[in-house]
N, C-alpha and C positions, 0 to 999 in steps of 0.2 A: 258174887258179881263175876260177870264174864265179858271180856272184850279184848281188842288188840292193844289197848292202851295201858293195861296193867303192867307195871314194872316187874321184871322177873329178878327178884332179890335173892341174895345168898341165904341159904338155910330154910327157905319156904317151899312148900309143896304146890305144884300146879298141875291141872289137867290141861294138856295141850291137844288141840285138834285142829284139822283143816280138811278141806273139801276141794275136789277137782272143779275146774271152771265148767260152767254149762253142763252138758251131758257127757262130758269126757270121763273116762276111767283113769285112775292112777296106775292100775295094774291090769294087764292083758293076758299075762301068762304067770304060772307058778314061779318061774324064775325071777320075775319082776319084784315079788315080795322079798326074796332073799337079797336081791341087789339093793333094794330100798333100805333094808337094815344094814347092809355093808356101808352105804352112804351115811346113814345115821351114825354109825359107830365112828366113821372117819371124821365127821364134822361136829357132832354134838356131844359124845359121851365125855370128852375132855372137861366139859362144863357142868354136866348134870349126873345125878344118880337116877337110874331108870327102875321103876318099880313094876309096872306092868304096861302092855301095849296090846292094840288090836289093829290090824290092817284090813280094811274093807276095800271092795273093788273101786269105790270112788271117794273114800275118805279114810282117815286114820285117827287113832287116839293114843296118847302116851300119858302116863302119870309119872312125873319127874320131881326131883328135889334139886334145886340149884346148889352146887357145891359151895361150901363156906369159903373156900379159897378162890372162888371165882370173883374177878374183878369187874366191876360194872361201870366202867368209866370211858366209854367211846365219845368222841367229840361230836355228838349229835344231840338233837333236842330231846331232853328228858320228857317233855310233855307228850311226845309221840310214843313213849313207852319203849324206845330203843335202848339196848345195852349190848354188851358183848354176847350174851346168850341169844338175843333176838338176831343179832347180825350173823351168828353161826347158823341159825335156822334159815335165814335168807340164803346163805351160801349153799346149804344143804339142799333147799328146794331148787336153786338154780342148777346145781350140778346134776341132780336127778333128772330134771327136766331136759337138759342139754342131752344127756345120754339117752333118754327115752325118745326124744324127738329125732335123734340121729338114727336109732334102730328102727323106728316105725315110720320114718319119713314124714314127721309132723312138723309143724311150725307153731310158734307163739307160746303163751303161758299154759301151764298145765294145772297149777294150783291157783286157789283164790289168792288175791294179792296180800292179804294180811291174815296170818293164823291167829286163831282165837286161843285164849288162855283163861283159865278159871282158878282163882286162888283157892286152895283147900283150907277151910276155916278151922277144922278140929279133927280129931282122930275118928270120930263117927263118919264125918264127911270123907275122910281118907279111905276108910274101909268100904263105904258105899260106892265111892267112885271106882275102886277096884272091881267091885261086883258089877257095876254099870258097864265099864269098859269090856270085861270078859263076856258080858251077856249081849253085847252088841250084834253079833251075827244071829242070835236067836230072835232078838227084837226086830231085826230087819228081814227075818224070814229065810235066811240062807241055810240054816240048819235048825234041827229040833233040839239039840243039845249042845252046849257050848264046847264040849269035848270033841265034837266032830269038826270043828273049825280048826284048820292047820295054821292059821296065820295070826295067832294070838299068843300071849305068854302063858295062858292057862295050862296047856299041856306041857309046855316047857318047864314050868315051875314044878309040876307034879312029877315029871320024869327026872328031875334033878340033873338035867343036861343043859344047864343054862350058860349062856355066855357070861364072861366075867363082868360085864357092865349091868346085868340084870340082878337086882337085889332081891333074889327069890327067898332066901332064908328070912329076910325082914318082912317080906310079904306074909309068909307063913306065920311069923311071929305075931303079926297084927291080928291074926285069928286063933292064936294060941297054939294050934297044931294042925297037921294035915287034915285030920278027920273033920275038924270044925271048918277048915277052909273049904272042903268039898261040901260039907252040909250047907254052909251059908250060901255058897254058889248055887247049890240045887234049889234052895228056897228064894235066891236073889234077895236076901234080906239079912241083916245082922240082928233083927228082932229088937230094935231100939229106936226111939224117936230121933230123927235125923232129917237133914235137908234132902229134899227129893232132887237127886243128881240128874234125873233125866230131863228136867225142865229146860227146853230150848236147845238141847244138845242135838247133834246130828246122828 
């Protein structure tokens, strides 16, 4: 199930994604990608563990787990799916947009109003979502091999040069070892029956 109303609950895994408004791009230069991750670290990593990510010119994907210690009690309507994590994302998007607009002399919204989230149902779904996110640049035709894309966690995990907030060892553990991590990504499959994570994703 995927929409913006799903509550982000402690201990649960979610695929988080959002798109730029209209024909806009979120990133115009390489430095924008790094700045986006800096803002993400500032506003979001206090509340979530991050497993993988991929930043594309006009959209992004994160696979996160809401921390057990995260409190979800903001005084807003639960039926709208808001909580402290959702509020942190809102602040993150606003901060990045304000900086982006100032640098590039733009006005107005940059992101679609409500980011989407999909609850990860089981471990197969978790692994296949990792594969889907890392394969995004290939499926969109930007590169022929996911290792060629600079703005995802795929190479970062393999190079063992990860930021503190990226759960690289846990990601490798989901595939048993590095060799199987690479093999499954090359086949874009974990060779088991699972939910098709590509359905309706950007």
